[in-house]
C-alpha positions as CSV (number, residue, x, y, z in Angstrom):
1,X,-27.0,1.3,22.8
2,X,-24.8,-1.7,22.5
3,X,-24.7,-3.4,19.1
4,X,-26.4,-6.8,18.9
5,X,-24.0,-9.8,19.1
6,X,-23.7,-12.2,16.2
7,X,-26.3,-14.9,16.8
8,X,-25.3,-18.5,16.7
9,X,-26.1,-20.1,13.3
10,X,-29.3,-22.2,13.5
11,X,-27.6,-24.6,11.1
12,X,-24.1,-25.0,9.9
13,X,-23.7,-21.9,7.7
14,X,-20.5,-21.5,5.9
15,X,-18.4,-18.4,6.8
16,X,-15.3,-17.5,4.9
17,X,-12.7,-16.1,7.3
18,X,-9.9,-13.9,6.1
19,X,-7.3,-15.7,8.1
20,X,-3.8,-14.6,8.9
21,X,-2.7,-17.3,11.4
22,X,-2.0,-14.8,14.1
23,X,-3.5,-14.5,17.5
24,X,-6.7,-12.6,16.6
25,X,-7.9,-14.8,13.7
26,X,-6.9,-18.0,15.6
27,X,-9.3,-17.2,18.4
28,X,-11.9,-16.0,16.0
29,X,-11.9,-19.3,14.2
30,X,-12.7,-21.1,17.5
31,X,-15.3,-18.5,18.5
32,X,-17.2,-18.8,15.2
33,X,-17.0,-22.6,15.3
34,X,-18.5,-22.5,18.8
35,X,-21.4,-20.4,17.4
36,X,-22.1,-23.3,15.0
37,X,-20.6,-21.8,11.9
38,X,-18.7,-23.9,9.4
39,X,-15.5,-21.9,9.2
40,X,-13.4,-22.0,6.1
41,X,-10.1,-20.3,6.6
42,X,-8.5,-18.6,3.7
43,X,-5.0,-17.2,3.9
44,X,-4.0,-14.8,1.2
45,X,-0.4,-15.0,0.0
46,X,0.6,-11.4,-1.0
47,X,4.3,-12.0,-0.2
48,X,4.4,-12.3,3.5
49,X,7.3,-14.9,3.4
50,X,6.2,-16.5,6.6
51,X,7.3,-20.1,7.3
52,X,4.4,-21.4,9.3
53,X,2.1,-24.5,8.9
54,X,-1.0,-22.4,8.6
55,X,-3.2,-25.3,7.6
56,X,-2.4,-27.2,10.8
57,X,-3.0,-24.1,12.9
58,X,-6.3,-23.3,11.2
59,X,-7.7,-26.9,11.6
60,X,-6.5,-27.1,15.2
61,X,-8.3,-23.8,15.9
62,X,-11.6,-25.1,14.7
63,X,-11.8,-24.6,10.9
64,X,-13.4,-27.3,8.7
65,X,-11.3,-26.3,5.7
66,X,-8.2,-24.4,4.8
67,X,-7.4,-22.6,1.5
68,X,-4.4,-20.7,0.3
69,X,-4.8,-18.1,-2.5
70,X,-1.7,-16.6,-4.2
71,X,-2.4,-13.0,-5.3
72,X,1.2,-11.8,-5.5
73,X,1.2,-11.3,-9.3
74,X,-2.1,-9.2,-9.4
75,X,-1.1,-7.3,-6.2
76,X,2.3,-6.3,-7.6
77,X,1.3,-5.3,-11.2
78,X,-2.3,-4.1,-10.9
79,X,-1.9,-2.7,-7.4
80,X,1.6,-1.6,-6.4
81,X,2.6,-0.6,-9.9
82,X,-0.6,1.1,-10.7
83,X,-0.2,3.3,-7.6
84,X,3.4,4.1,-8.7
85,X,2.0,5.1,-12.1
86,X,-0.4,7.4,-10.3
87,X,2.4,8.7,-8.0
88,X,0.0,8.0,-5.2
89,X,1.3,8.8,-1.7
90,X,-1.1,9.2,1.2
91,X,-0.6,12.6,2.9
92,X,2.5,13.0,0.7
93,X,4.5,10.2,2.4
94,X,2.8,6.8,2.9
95,X,3.3,4.5,-0.1
96,X,0.0,2.7,0.6
97,X,1.5,-0.8,1.0
98,X,-1.2,-2.2,3.3
99,X,-4.0,-0.2,1.6
100,X,-3.2,-1.6,-1.8
101,X,-3.2,-5.2,-0.7
102,X,-6.6,-5.2,1.0
103,X,-8.9,-5.0,-2.1
104,X,-6.9,-7.8,-3.8
105,X,-7.3,-9.9,-0.7
106,X,-11.0,-9.4,-0.6
107,X,-11.3,-10.2,-4.3
108,X,-9.8,-13.6,-3.5
109,X,-12.1,-14.0,-0.5
110,X,-15.2,-13.2,-2.6
111,X,-14.1,-15.8,-5.2
112,X,-13.9,-18.4,-2.5
113,X,-17.3,-17.4,-1.0
114,X,-18.9,-17.7,-4.4
115,X,-17.3,-21.1,-5.0
116,X,-18.4,-22.3,-1.5
117,X,-22.0,-21.0,-2.0
118,X,-22.0,-18.5,0.8
119,X,-22.2,-14.7,1.3
120,X,-20.9,-14.7,4.9
121,X,-17.5,-13.2,5.3
122,X,-15.5,-12.7,8.5
123,X,-12.3,-10.7,9.3
124,X,-10.2,-9.9,12.3
125,X,-9.9,-6.1,11.8
126,X,-10.8,-3.9,14.8
127,X,-13.3,-1.2,15.0
128,X,-10.5,1.4,15.3
129,X,-8.6,0.8,12.2
130,X,-8.6,1.3,8.5
131,X,-8.7,-2.3,7.5
132,X,-12.3,-2.8,8.4
133,X,-13.2,0.0,5.9
134,X,-11.0,-1.5,3.2
135,X,-12.3,-5.0,3.6
136,X,-15.9,-4.2,3.9
137,X,-16.2,-1.5,1.2
138,X,-14.5,-3.8,-1.2
139,X,-16.7,-6.7,-0.2
140,X,-19.9,-4.7,-0.8
141,X,-18.6,-3.5,-4.1
142,X,-17.9,-7.1,-5.3
143,X,-20.7,-8.9,-3.5
144,X,-23.6,-6.5,-2.6
145,X,-25.4,-9.1,-0.6
146,X,-22.4,-9.9,1.6
147,X,-23.0,-10.4,5.3
148,X,-19.9,-9.3,7.3
149,X,-18.9,-10.7,10.7
150,X,-16.4,-8.5,12.4
151,X,-15.9,-10.0,15.9
152,X,-13.9,-7.1,17.3
153,X,-17.0,-5.0,16.8
154,X,-19.2,-7.6,18.5
155,X,-20.3,-6.9,22.1
156,X,-20.3,-10.6,23.1
157,X,-16.9,-11.3,21.6
158,X,-15.4,-8.2,23.3
159,X,-16.9,-9.1,26.6
160,X,-15.2,-12.5,26.3
161,X,-11.9,-11.3,24.8
162,X,-11.5,-7.6,25.5
163,X,-7.8,-7.4,24.7
164,X,-4.6,-9.2,23.8
165,X,-4.0,-10.6,27.3
166,X,-7.4,-12.3,27.3
167,X,-7.0,-13.5,23.7
168,X,-3.8,-15.3,24.8
169,X,-5.6,-16.8,27.8
170,X,-8.5,-17.9,25.6
171,X,-6.1,-19.6,23.2
172,X,-4.4,-21.4,26.1
173,X,-7.7,-22.5,27.6
174,X,-9.0,-24.1,24.4
175,X,-5.7,-25.4,23.2
176,X,-5.5,-23.1,20.2
177,X,-1.9,-23.1,18.8
178,X,-0.5,-19.5,18.9
179,X,3.0,-18.2,19.4
180,X,1.9,-14.7,20.6
181,X,3.1,-13.3,23.9
182,X,2.6,-10.1,25.8
183,X,6.3,-9.3,25.4
184,X,6.2,-8.4,21.7
185,X,6.8,-4.6,21.7
186,X,5.1,-3.9,18.3
187,X,2.9,-5.4,15.6
188,X,4.1,-6.1,12.0
189,X,2.0,-6.6,8.9
190,X,4.2,-7.9,6.0
191,X,3.6,-8.2,2.2
192,X,5.6,-8.0,-1.0
193,X,5.6,-4.2,-1.1
194,X,6.5,-3.4,2.5
195,X,6.5,-4.1,6.2
196,X,4.1,-2.1,8.4
197,X,4.9,-1.7,12.1
198,X,2.6,-0.2,14.7
199,X,1.2,-0.6,18.2
200,X,3.0,-1.4,21.4
201,X,5.9,0.9,22.1
202,X,5.4,2.6,18.7
203,X,2.2,4.1,20.1
204,X,4.4,6.8,21.7
205,X,5.1,9.2,18.7
206,X,8.3,10.3,20.4
207,X,9.7,6.8,20.7
208,X,12.5,6.0,18.3
209,X,12.0,2.5,16.6
210,X,14.6,-0.1,17.5
211,X,17.0,-1.1,14.7
212,X,16.1,-4.8,15.2
213,X,12.5,-4.1,14.2
214,X,13.5,-3.6,10.5
215,X,13.0,-6.7,8.4
216,X,13.7,-5.4,4.9
217,X,16.1,-2.5,5.5
218,X,19.6,-2.2,6.9
219,X,19.5,0.9,9.2
220,X,21.1,3.6,7.1
221,X,24.0,4.2,9.5
222,X,24.9,0.5,9.1
223,X,24.5,0.4,5.3
224,X,27.6,0.2,3.0
225,X,29.9,3.2,2.7
226,X,29.9,2.8,-1.0
227,X,27.3,4.0,-3.5
228,X,25.4,1.4,-5.5
229,X,24.3,2.3,-9.0
230,X,21.2,0.7,-10.5
231,X,19.1,1.2,-13.6
232,X,15.3,0.8,-13.7
233,X,13.4,0.4,-17.0
234,X,9.7,1.4,-17.5
235,X,7.1,0.8,-20.2
236,X,4.0,3.0,-20.1
237,X,4.8,3.8,-16.5
238,X,5.1,0.1,-15.4
239,X,8.5,-0.9,-14.0
240,X,9.7,-3.8,-16.3
241,X,13.5,-4.2,-15.8
242,X,16.2,-3.9,-13.3
243,X,19.8,-3.3,-14.4
244,X,18.9,-4.2,-18.0
245,X,17.2,-7.5,-17.1
246,X,13.5,-7.9,-17.9
247,X,11.6,-9.1,-14.8
248,X,8.0,-9.8,-13.9
249,X,6.4,-7.5,-11.3
250,X,6.9,-9.9,-8.4
251,X,10.5,-10.7,-9.2
252,X,11.4,-7.1,-9.7
253,X,10.0,-6.1,-6.3
254,X,11.7,-9.0,-4.6
255,X,15.1,-8.2,-6.1
256,X,14.9,-4.5,-5.7
257,X,13.8,-4.9,-2.1
258,X,17.1,-6.7,-1.4
259,X,19.2,-4.1,-3.3
260,X,17.5,-1.0,-1.9
261,X,17.1,-2.6,1.5
262,X,20.8,-3.3,2.0
263,X,21.4,0.4,1.3
264,X,19.0,1.6,3.9
265,X,16.5,3.0,1.5
266,X,12.8,3.2,2.2
267,X,12.0,4.0,5.9
268,X,8.9,6.1,6.6
269,X,8.0,7.0,10.2
270,X,4.9,9.1,10.3
271,X,1.7,10.0,12.2
272,X,-1.2,9.7,9.7
273,X,-4.9,10.4,9.8
274,X,-7.0,7.3,9.7
275,X,-10.3,7.2,7.8
276,X,-12.2,6.6,11.1
277,X,-10.9,9.9,12.5
278,X,-8.1,9.2,14.8
279,X,-4.4,9.8,14.3
280,X,-2.1,6.8,14.2
281,X,1.7,6.3,14.2
282,X,3.1,3.9,11.6
283,X,6.6,2.9,10.7
284,X,6.9,1.5,7.2
285,X,9.7,-0.3,5.3
286,X,9.3,0.0,1.5
287,X,12.7,-0.2,-0.1
288,X,11.8,-1.2,-3.7
289,X,8.7,1.0,-3.8
290,X,10.7,4.0,-2.6
291,X,13.2,3.6,-5.5
292,X,10.5,2.9,-8.1
293,X,8.5,6.0,-7.1
294,X,11.6,8.2,-7.3
295,X,12.7,6.8,-10.7
296,X,9.2,6.9,-12.2
297,X,8.7,10.5,-11.2
298,X,12.1,11.4,-12.7
299,X,11.2,9.7,-16.0
300,X,7.9,11.6,-16.1
301,X,10.0,14.8,-16.0
302,X,11.5,13.8,-19.3
303,X,8.5,12.4,-21.1
304,X,5.3,14.0,-19.7
305,X,3.7,17.2,-20.9
306,X,3.7,20.0,-18.3
307,X,0.0,20.6,-18.2
308,X,-0.8,16.9,-18.0
309,X,1.8,16.5,-15.2
310,X,0.4,19.4,-13.2
311,X,-3.2,18.2,-13.7
312,X,-2.2,14.7,-12.6
313,X,-0.3,16.0,-9.6
314,X,-3.4,17.9,-8.5
315,X,-5.3,14.6,-8.4
316,X,-2.7,12.6,-6.5
317,X,-4.1,13.4,-3.0
318,X,-7.6,12.3,-4.1
319,X,-6.4,9.1,-5.7
320,X,-4.3,8.2,-2.6
321,X,-7.2,9.0,-0.3
322,X,-9.5,6.7,-2.2
323,X,-7.0,3.9,-2.0
324,X,-6.2,4.5,1.6
325,X,-9.9,4.7,2.7
326,X,-10.9,1.5,0.9
327,X,-12.5,2.8,-2.3
328,X,-10.4,0.7,-4.7
329,X,-13.5,-0.5,-6.5
330,X,-15.3,2.9,-6.5
331,X,-16.4,4.6,-9.8
332,X,-14.3,7.7,-8.9
333,X,-11.2,5.6,-8.6
334,X,-12.0,3.8,-11.9
335,X,-12.3,7.3,-13.6
336,X,-9.0,8.4,-12.2
337,X,-7.4,5.1,-13.4
338,X,-8.5,5.9,-16.9
339,X,-6.9,9.3,-16.7
340,X,-3.7,7.8,-15.2
341,X,-3.5,5.2,-18.0
342,X,-3.7,8.1,-20.6
343,X,-0.9,10.1,-18.8
344,X,1.4,7.1,-18.9
345,X,1.4,6.3,-22.6
346,X,4.8,7.8,-23.2
347,X,6.4,7.1,-19.8
348,X,8.8,4.6,-21.3
349,X,12.5,4.6,-20.8
350,X,15.3,4.0,-18.3
351,X,16.4,5.9,-15.2
352,X,19.8,5.5,-13.5
353,X,20.1,6.2,-9.8
354,X,22.5,6.0,-6.9
355,X,21.6,4.4,-3.6
356,X,23.6,5.4,-0.5
357,X,22.8,5.1,3.2
358,X,19.1,5.7,3.0
359,X,19.0,8.0,-0.1
360,X,18.1,7.4,-3.7
361,X,19.3,9.9,-6.2
362,X,18.5,9.8,-10.0
363,X,21.6,10.7,-12.0
364,X,20.4,10.0,-15.6
365,X,17.4,9.3,-17.7
366,X,16.6,8.4,-21.3
367,X,13.5,7.7,-23.4
368,X,12.5,7.3,-27.0
369,X,9.6,9.7,-26.1
370,X,11.8,12.4,-24.5
371,X,10.4,15.9,-24.7
372,X,13.8,17.4,-23.9
373,X,15.3,19.2,-26.9
374,X,18.9,20.1,-26.3
375,X,18.9,22.6,-29.2
376,X,16.1,24.5,-27.4
377,X,17.4,24.1,-23.8
378,X,21.1,24.8,-24.5
379,X,22.7,27.7,-22.7
380,X,25.3,28.0,-25.5
381,X,25.0,30.5,-28.4
382,X,22.7,29.6,-31.3
383,X,20.2,26.8,-30.9
384,X,16.6,26.8,-32.2
385,X,15.1,29.0,-29.5
386,X,14.6,32.7,-30.4
387,X,15.2,34.6,-27.2
388,X,13.5,37.7,-28.7
389,X,10.2,35.9,-28.5
390,X,10.3,36.1,-24.7
391,X,9.8,39.9,-24.8
392,X,6.3,39.8,-26.1
393,X,5.5,36.7,-24.0
394,X,6.5,38.5,-20.8
395,X,4.6,41.7,-21.6
396,X,1.4,39.7,-22.2
397,X,2.0,37.7,-19.0
398,X,2.7,40.9,-17.0
399,X,-0.3,42.8,-18.3
400,X,-2.6,42.1,-15.3
401,X,0.2,43.1,-12.9
402,X,0.9,46.3,-14.8
403,X,-2.8,47.3,-14.8
404,X,-3.0,46.8,-11.1
405,X,0.2,48.7,-10.5
406,X,-1.2,51.6,-12.5
407,X,-4.4,51.6,-10.5
408,X,-2.5,51.8,-7.2
409,X,-0.6,54.8,-8.5
410,X,-3.9,56.7,-9.1
411,X,-5.2,56.0,-5.6
């Protein structure tokens, strides 16, 4: 049975549209306005670095009001850096750049909705992707009475605009200002942490991405032939300095993106499992995040207790899954955050690493909370470790094995 279409508003109800300024949200503004909604477009600045007059576009598309919300600071420190502290990588590879941004975007949208006195929220995510989950699960957690309008899941909207070609024709028909064309061979979603590329020619998993697609990263084969050495400082697991200079989270990511990017570091090309069940191919550029994950993990090797590390590592897949699927504001994720915070109390220090043609290699680490004791670890004679203690340790550890071996002899 086809889902009911969004009815026209009997009076001018306010709807807060999560607006990107692209083709989809531009036609959605007009469509909602035609259905008698008072459309308030909100663009969320999470570091896209796009030079576009979004206000002019939004108002020309049918919006009654345009708002910009800058969330770069919260996104960087409380989102990106928190996931680094958790060592969260979805399916062991994806650094969650898009996933992390979505709940912070919705938090900003909910703030606007409350200020405007409405509970109606609209977005341009499709019914096939992960973003619908991230947007709506976050919205319901923050505003339980939220009413969500998702035009791409609306039968009437899809009948009118079934695809990209029809969206471009719709925009032309109603004079909606868009720059999209059918010639663009992929789709890019930018933010401070990364660039995410998908769709178009990338839908063929065998297709090699073009070098000109990359926005943050110099292709490794074109990167400098000389190694670049950097130092990253951490406090309680949070990155706080670059090459000895204290930086806030936003500035640190921006500067490290430039340094790591010019050395070809941070490309991830993978096929992943979406929450909705399908597989999807994504190509990600995350130069700064790639370096920070590597350095953070290296510092943990020096400062974190073995059992704590192994326990935390066992929880990484679950933490990453919660973030990826849209459960940023779920109680399970809050519980894991409390555990992560405890594990990071002594993850303070500095890591030195070398960047070279797409690789990042830690070459040194130091910390006031180092658990490394040279007098114990030394391979030289003497030291404070009594090697005779290992004899009893190994006999006890080997006891179950010896019992089983004896049993087999009797059989």
